[in-house]
PLY file of the C-alpha trace (Angstrom):
ply
format ascii 1.0
element vertex 418
property float x
property float y
property float z
element edge 417
property int vertex1
property int vertex2
end_header
-27.78 26.14 3.17
-28.11 22.95 1.10
-24.72 22.13 -0.21
-23.53 18.78 -2.40
-20.90 17.73 -3.65
-19.95 16.28 -6.58
-16.73 14.60 -7.86
-16.89 13.86 -11.80
-13.78 11.37 -13.24
-11.49 12.24 -16.11
-13.62 10.67 -18.69
-16.87 12.17 -17.82
-15.34 15.51 -18.79
-12.72 14.03 -21.95
-15.33 15.65 -25.05
-18.31 17.93 -25.24
-20.73 15.36 -25.02
-19.27 14.11 -21.59
-19.56 17.21 -20.36
-23.19 18.14 -21.49
-24.18 14.80 -19.42
-21.92 16.70 -16.56
-23.95 19.74 -16.74
-27.04 18.30 -16.47
-25.57 16.09 -13.41
-25.36 19.80 -12.24
-28.33 21.65 -12.73
-30.99 18.89 -11.87
-28.89 19.23 -8.08
-29.47 23.15 -7.87
-33.03 22.34 -8.91
-32.87 20.31 -6.11
-32.63 23.16 -3.96
-28.90 22.16 -3.58
-25.46 24.63 -4.24
-23.07 22.77 -6.04
-18.92 22.50 -4.99
-18.41 20.23 -9.27
-14.88 18.01 -8.21
-13.27 17.55 -11.82
-10.49 15.13 -12.14
-8.09 15.50 -15.45
-9.95 14.93 -19.44
-9.24 11.10 -19.96
-6.76 8.64 -19.61
-3.13 7.71 -20.95
-2.79 9.17 -24.65
-5.96 11.85 -23.80
-4.02 15.53 -24.41
-4.59 16.04 -20.67
-5.22 13.17 -19.02
-2.35 12.13 -16.15
0.02 9.93 -17.23
0.17 11.74 -20.46
1.48 14.77 -18.83
4.19 12.53 -16.67
5.77 11.18 -19.97
6.37 14.49 -20.64
9.12 14.30 -17.82
10.58 10.57 -19.67
7.96 8.66 -16.21
8.99 11.48 -14.52
11.56 8.65 -12.53
13.87 11.27 -12.24
11.81 14.95 -11.97
12.30 16.16 -8.77
8.73 15.58 -6.77
8.23 19.45 -6.14
8.10 20.29 -10.04
6.32 16.92 -10.84
3.73 17.96 -8.78
3.21 20.82 -10.29
2.97 19.89 -13.59
0.24 16.68 -12.82
-1.66 19.61 -11.06
-2.33 21.30 -14.70
-4.39 18.60 -15.43
-7.63 19.26 -13.50
-6.79 22.92 -13.15
-7.65 22.95 -17.07
-10.59 19.98 -16.25
-12.05 22.69 -14.25
-12.13 25.88 -16.29
-13.75 24.18 -19.21
-15.96 22.68 -17.17
-17.24 25.95 -15.32
-17.15 27.56 -18.99
-19.72 24.76 -19.87
-21.83 25.54 -17.10
-21.79 29.14 -18.71
-22.70 28.50 -21.90
-25.65 26.92 -20.33
-26.82 30.26 -17.93
-25.16 27.97 -15.09
-23.08 30.74 -12.81
-19.83 29.27 -11.67
-16.35 29.31 -10.82
-13.76 27.36 -11.30
-11.27 27.20 -8.63
-7.87 25.43 -7.90
-6.57 23.28 -4.93
-4.92 26.70 -3.46
-8.71 28.28 -3.97
-10.68 25.92 -2.27
-8.57 26.44 0.57
-7.58 22.67 0.65
-3.79 22.84 2.39
-1.36 20.18 2.82
1.55 18.39 4.17
4.04 19.28 1.88
5.17 15.16 1.40
4.99 15.82 -2.74
3.47 12.69 -5.40
0.99 11.19 -1.81
0.10 14.41 -0.20
-2.40 14.15 2.89
-5.76 16.96 3.70
-4.57 18.76 7.13
-6.97 21.48 7.38
-10.15 23.26 4.35
-10.29 26.52 3.77
-13.91 27.03 4.02
-14.31 30.56 3.42
-13.83 31.34 0.26
-15.48 28.10 -1.32
-19.06 29.35 0.54
-18.30 33.20 -0.08
-19.24 31.72 -3.37
-21.74 29.25 -2.71
-23.89 32.32 -1.00
-24.12 34.17 -4.09
-25.33 31.37 -6.24
-22.85 30.20 -8.53
-21.29 26.26 -8.54
-17.38 26.13 -7.74
-15.98 24.16 -9.37
-12.24 22.58 -7.67
-9.92 21.12 -9.26
-9.75 17.21 -7.68
-6.26 15.89 -6.86
-4.04 18.98 -5.53
-3.90 21.76 -2.74
-1.39 23.97 -0.96
2.18 23.44 1.11
1.14 26.22 4.08
4.04 28.30 2.06
1.97 28.10 -0.72
3.75 25.68 -3.26
1.42 23.05 -4.99
0.98 19.40 -3.89
-1.15 16.60 -5.14
-2.51 14.15 -3.51
-1.87 10.27 -4.46
-4.14 7.86 -6.46
-7.46 8.47 -5.76
-6.88 12.16 -5.44
-10.53 13.45 -7.30
-12.30 11.24 -4.94
-10.57 12.27 -1.55
-11.09 16.43 -2.18
-14.64 15.70 -2.64
-15.14 13.87 1.12
-12.74 16.39 2.36
-14.17 19.59 1.07
-18.10 16.85 1.62
-16.52 16.76 5.74
-15.14 20.79 5.58
-18.62 22.18 4.37
-20.82 20.09 6.62
-22.39 18.60 3.20
-25.51 16.81 2.34
-24.01 14.54 0.29
-20.31 13.26 -1.28
-21.48 11.80 -5.31
-19.01 9.93 -7.18
-19.93 10.00 -10.76
-18.70 7.09 -12.22
-19.32 4.82 -15.45
-20.96 2.04 -13.32
-24.09 1.62 -12.29
-22.63 1.30 -8.23
-21.05 -1.34 -6.12
-21.06 -5.19 -6.82
-21.06 -7.52 -5.11
-18.16 -8.77 -7.49
-16.51 -7.79 -10.74
-19.67 -7.88 -12.84
-16.95 -8.52 -15.96
-16.13 -11.87 -14.17
-19.18 -12.65 -12.35
-22.32 -11.85 -15.01
-24.77 -12.81 -11.49
-23.22 -10.20 -9.99
-26.15 -7.93 -8.36
-25.89 -4.07 -7.73
-25.50 -3.17 -3.69
-27.86 -0.65 -2.52
-26.51 -0.01 0.92
-22.91 -0.88 2.53
-21.15 0.67 5.84
-18.84 3.13 5.54
-16.51 -0.10 7.02
-17.02 -1.67 4.27
-16.73 0.00 1.04
-12.92 0.67 2.74
-12.51 -2.85 3.37
-13.87 -3.75 0.10
-11.77 -0.86 -1.58
-8.56 -2.35 -0.26
-9.06 -5.75 -1.52
-8.82 -4.79 -4.65
-12.80 -3.16 -5.18
-11.84 0.43 -7.60
-15.32 1.87 -7.46
-13.42 4.78 -4.73
-10.26 5.50 -2.91
-10.56 4.18 0.61
-8.71 6.98 2.22
-11.88 8.97 0.81
-14.37 6.39 2.09
-12.33 7.31 5.88
-12.38 10.60 5.72
-16.35 10.80 4.63
-16.26 8.44 7.96
-14.93 10.76 9.55
-16.70 13.19 8.71
-20.34 10.89 8.72
-20.73 12.52 5.79
-23.00 9.82 2.89
-20.85 8.65 -0.30
-23.21 8.12 -3.05
-21.72 6.53 -6.18
-23.75 6.95 -9.20
-23.60 6.51 -12.81
-22.54 9.18 -15.20
-25.79 7.97 -18.17
-29.16 7.63 -16.28
-31.36 7.76 -13.64
-29.36 4.56 -11.48
-30.05 5.30 -7.46
-26.27 3.91 -7.26
-25.23 2.82 -4.08
-25.02 5.18 -0.80
-22.55 4.51 1.66
-23.12 5.55 4.89
-23.10 4.72 8.66
-24.45 1.66 10.24
-24.29 -2.02 8.48
-25.26 -2.70 4.99
-26.69 -5.38 2.94
-25.28 -7.63 5.03
-26.79 -7.04 7.86
-30.67 -5.54 6.78
-31.73 -7.96 3.94
-31.35 -11.32 6.66
-28.82 -13.09 8.80
-27.63 -15.48 6.05
-26.49 -12.40 4.18
-23.14 -12.83 6.28
-20.80 -11.13 3.53
-21.12 -8.79 1.48
-19.37 -9.07 -1.71
-15.85 -10.67 -2.83
-13.06 -7.91 -3.60
-9.59 -8.87 -5.96
-6.36 -7.61 -6.90
-4.04 -9.58 -9.11
0.14 -8.81 -9.22
0.73 -10.02 -6.42
4.14 -11.94 -5.63
4.93 -14.55 -2.26
7.85 -15.07 -0.50
8.34 -17.21 1.90
11.28 -17.04 4.10
12.50 -20.58 6.05
13.42 -19.76 9.79
14.06 -23.67 10.14
13.00 -22.90 14.16
15.88 -21.35 14.69
17.14 -18.87 18.05
17.93 -15.90 15.48
14.65 -15.76 13.80
12.77 -13.62 15.73
15.72 -10.88 14.47
15.99 -12.31 10.52
11.71 -11.01 10.77
13.10 -7.56 12.07
15.19 -7.12 9.25
13.81 -8.30 6.11
10.99 -5.77 7.61
12.57 -3.19 8.46
14.17 -3.13 5.64
11.16 -3.80 3.37
10.13 -0.20 5.39
13.41 1.03 4.59
12.64 0.58 0.84
9.95 1.92 0.58
7.95 -1.63 -0.13
4.76 -2.51 1.59
4.18 -6.06 3.02
0.81 -7.71 2.97
-0.23 -11.01 4.10
2.54 -11.13 6.92
2.77 -14.49 8.69
5.83 -14.93 11.09
6.40 -18.32 12.54
9.57 -20.13 14.66
9.36 -22.12 11.26
9.00 -19.48 8.82
8.11 -15.85 6.98
5.63 -15.60 4.44
3.76 -12.11 3.03
3.47 -10.35 -0.18
4.53 -7.32 -2.13
3.05 -6.26 -5.69
4.41 -7.64 -8.53
5.88 -3.93 -8.96
7.67 -4.21 -5.80
9.63 -7.61 -6.76
13.00 -6.72 -7.72
13.09 -3.84 -4.08
12.17 -6.92 -1.86
14.61 -9.34 -3.62
17.78 -6.97 -2.99
16.34 -5.95 0.80
16.38 -10.20 1.08
19.49 -10.83 -0.26
21.44 -7.52 1.10
20.74 -9.21 4.55
21.11 -12.84 3.16
18.30 -14.37 4.17
17.87 -17.34 1.11
13.81 -16.98 -0.13
11.51 -18.08 -2.00
9.20 -16.69 -4.51
6.63 -17.48 -5.97
4.62 -14.50 -9.17
1.90 -14.51 -11.32
-0.70 -14.84 -7.88
-3.30 -12.62 -6.24
-5.58 -12.14 -3.71
-9.61 -12.80 -3.28
-11.39 -12.12 -0.30
-14.52 -12.65 1.12
-15.79 -9.15 1.90
-18.70 -8.05 5.49
-19.23 -6.90 8.02
-21.83 -9.55 9.20
-19.06 -12.47 9.66
-17.42 -10.95 12.64
-18.41 -14.25 15.13
-20.26 -15.69 12.91
-18.55 -19.40 13.07
-18.09 -21.55 9.78
-17.53 -19.26 7.63
-13.64 -19.82 6.86
-15.13 -23.80 6.31
-17.67 -22.24 3.45
-14.69 -20.03 1.60
-12.18 -22.90 1.53
-15.80 -25.70 0.63
-16.19 -23.61 -2.22
-11.93 -22.79 -3.04
-11.82 -26.76 -3.47
-14.95 -26.65 -5.66
-13.41 -24.38 -7.59
-10.40 -26.33 -8.17
-8.28 -23.29 -6.39
-5.07 -24.02 -3.99
-5.38 -21.88 -1.42
-1.76 -20.88 -1.01
-1.67 -18.64 2.02
-4.95 -16.72 4.37
-5.48 -13.35 6.46
-8.28 -12.25 7.78
-10.35 -9.01 9.99
-13.33 -9.42 11.97
-15.33 -8.04 8.35
-12.55 -10.38 5.76
-11.18 -13.03 5.10
-8.41 -12.89 2.31
-6.73 -16.13 0.82
-3.92 -16.14 -1.85
-4.25 -17.79 -5.37
-3.24 -18.02 -8.64
-4.45 -15.84 -10.89
-5.34 -17.99 -13.73
-7.43 -19.43 -10.95
-9.30 -15.77 -9.37
-12.56 -15.93 -11.74
-13.47 -19.92 -10.93
-12.75 -18.66 -7.48
-14.73 -15.70 -7.25
-17.73 -17.44 -8.68
-17.70 -20.18 -6.79
-17.21 -18.03 -3.69
-20.00 -15.80 -4.70
-22.47 -18.66 -5.37
-21.95 -19.85 -2.02
-22.69 -16.71 -0.32
-26.00 -16.67 -2.15
-24.82 -13.54 -3.38
-26.16 -13.83 -7.45
-29.33 -12.46 -9.27
-31.57 -15.72 -8.50
-30.25 -15.86 -4.74
-31.53 -11.95 -4.19
-35.28 -12.45 -5.76
-34.94 -15.87 -3.64
-34.73 -13.48 -0.66
-36.80 -11.05 -1.92
-39.60 -13.66 -2.15
-38.97 -13.94 1.50
-39.23 -11.15 3.09
-42.01 -10.71 1.71
-44.09 -13.90 2.18
-42.90 -12.82 6.05
-45.05 -10.22 5.53
0 1
1 2
2 3
3 4
4 5
5 6
6 7
7 8
8 9
9 10
10 11
11 12
12 13
13 14
14 15
15 16
16 17
17 18
18 19
19 20
20 21
21 22
22 23
23 24
24 25
25 26
26 27
27 28
28 29
29 30
30 31
31 32
32 33
33 34
34 35
35 36
36 37
37 38
38 39
39 40
40 41
41 42
42 43
43 44
44 45
45 46
46 47
47 48
48 49
49 50
50 51
51 52
52 53
53 54
54 55
55 56
56 57
57 58
58 59
59 60
60 61
61 62
62 63
63 64
64 65
65 66
66 67
67 68
68 69
69 70
70 71
71 72
72 73
73 74
74 75
75 76
76 77
77 78
78 79
79 80
80 81
81 82
82 83
83 84
84 85
85 86
86 87
87 88
88 89
89 90
90 91
91 92
92 93
93 94
94 95
95 96
96 97
97 98
98 99
99 100
100 101
101 102
102 103
103 104
104 105
105 106
106 107
107 108
108 109
109 110
110 111
111 112
112 113
113 114
114 115
115 116
116 117
117 118
118 119
119 120
120 121
121 122
122 123
123 124
124 125
125 126
126 127
127 128
128 129
129 130
130 131
131 132
132 133
133 134
134 135
135 136
136 137
137 138
138 139
139 140
140 141
141 142
142 143
143 144
144 145
145 146
146 147
147 148
148 149
149 150
150 151
151 152
152 153
153 154
154 155
155 156
156 157
157 158
158 159
159 160
160 161
161 162
162 163
163 164
164 165
165 166
166 167
167 168
168 169
169 170
170 171
171 172
172 173
173 174
174 175
175 176
176 177
177 178
178 179
179 180
180 181
181 182
182 183
183 184
184 185
185 186
186 187
187 188
188 189
189 190
190 191
191 192
192 193
193 194
194 195
195 196
196 197
197 198
198 199
199 200
200 201
201 202
202 203
203 204
204 205
205 206
206 207
207 208
208 209
209 210
210 211
211 212
212 213
213 214
214 215
215 216
216 217
217 218
218 219
219 220
220 221
221 222
222 223
223 224
224 225
225 226
226 227
227 228
228 229
229 230
230 231
231 232
232 233
233 234
234 235
235 236
236 237
237 238
238 239
239 240
240 241
241 242
242 243
243 244
244 245
245 246
246 247
247 248
248 249
249 250
250 251
251 252
252 253
253 254
254 255
255 256
256 257
257 258
258 259
259 260
260 261
261 262
262 263
263 264
264 265
265 266
266 267
267 268
268 269
269 270
270 271
271 272
272 273
273 274
274 275
275 276
276 277
277 278
278 279
279 280
280 281
281 282
282 283
283 284
284 285
285 286
286 287
287 288
288 289
289 290
290 291
291 292
292 293
293 294
294 295
295 296
296 297
297 298
298 299
299 300
300 301
301 302
302 303
303 304
304 305
305 306
306 307
307 308
308 309
309 310
310 311
311 312
312 313
313 314
314 315
315 316
316 317
317 318
318 319
319 320
320 321
321 322
322 323
323 324
324 325
325 326
326 327
327 328
328 329
329 330
330 331
331 332
332 333
333 334
334 335
335 336
336 337
337 338
338 339
339 340
340 341
341 342
342 343
343 344
344 345
345 346
346 347
347 348
348 349
349 350
350 351
351 352
352 353
353 354
354 355
355 356
356 357
357 358
358 359
359 360
360 361
361 362
362 363
363 364
364 365
365 366
366 367
367 368
368 369
369 370
370 371
371 372
372 373
373 374
374 375
375 376
376 377
377 378
378 379
379 380
380 381
381 382
382 383
383 384
384 385
385 386
386 387
387 388
388 389
389 390
390 391
391 392
392 393
393 394
394 395
395 396
396 397
397 398
398 399
399 400
400 401
401 402
402 403
403 404
404 405
405 406
406 407
407 408
408 409
409 410
410 411
411 412
412 413
413 414
414 415
415 416
416 417
């Protein structure tokens, strides 16, 4: 039995016309010989009647609600979607069955609001697939071992799809979006951005963590662990999208000079700088600061600790909590907001000398001041002012030859070599 998992976002199922397109995608897969598991998100975005944020607003934003109660309410959005889509499939003569997270066998821990999947009991799903039915599963949710409803946090429906794909040993997981695939940069900022045909799991995880919002990094990690190929596809049109699988992506497959695959960015960052002045208590201060941030639920990023100073960034939404921690410790600090993290990503940069030099040269040409940097084997990130982001991204995109014109030149070189 060939199994295909298809995930459809909330904007894909919000109207009857859009649902017909989703139905067509499912029918095409069945005609190709697949048994299909369709995972759906809650319909629409904030303001639409059954969207997750709309439901949350019924609890005045959910700030004071019991986490268990909040999850029970929020799970309703996806349940509505799966029932409506299953009905649309049956209206087209396609046998289908709507399934909640519980029905689909998704067992989680009890971390309400951000639960992690412990296992998937596939018996009921496999029964429906063997009977020739499309299993339409409510994404974003599961149940604890004692049956309490949980939600999986941001990107939870992507996570559901990846977990089901791995548990069912599916041929692939297709994630349908309102974009053509994963691009070398945000096309809204870089008109010359190119759709990437292929990426490695590692590259897309890096890009997702660093601001690319096409797929949630936890979903990619689950797919990577299960060795299930992911394909990011457009809901409308016949474009091939972007394939995510083992090995290297386009950074190496298109030539050794393609050491960077894409540019990602995340806005709304706030930088904190603490001066130790070479104090012998500097290490203790750093330990106290990061212990306090952790206890307050504040995630620090781009961390730099030296005998002279400590620097880190947080999300704008965590600024006040971070300031509260530092004040409670009596630690003097400087803060700068309206910043963004801009990153070059590519598995091909590992061990290649001179990449940082090229990044800084591009920033210089873009008249962009770099406030702080971090790096790993597959990315270099720069902290810049938000106002400089468009120039910085375009400069980096040009520096590493990621645009359409560069792609055409590379294709010509390959053709001449052949």
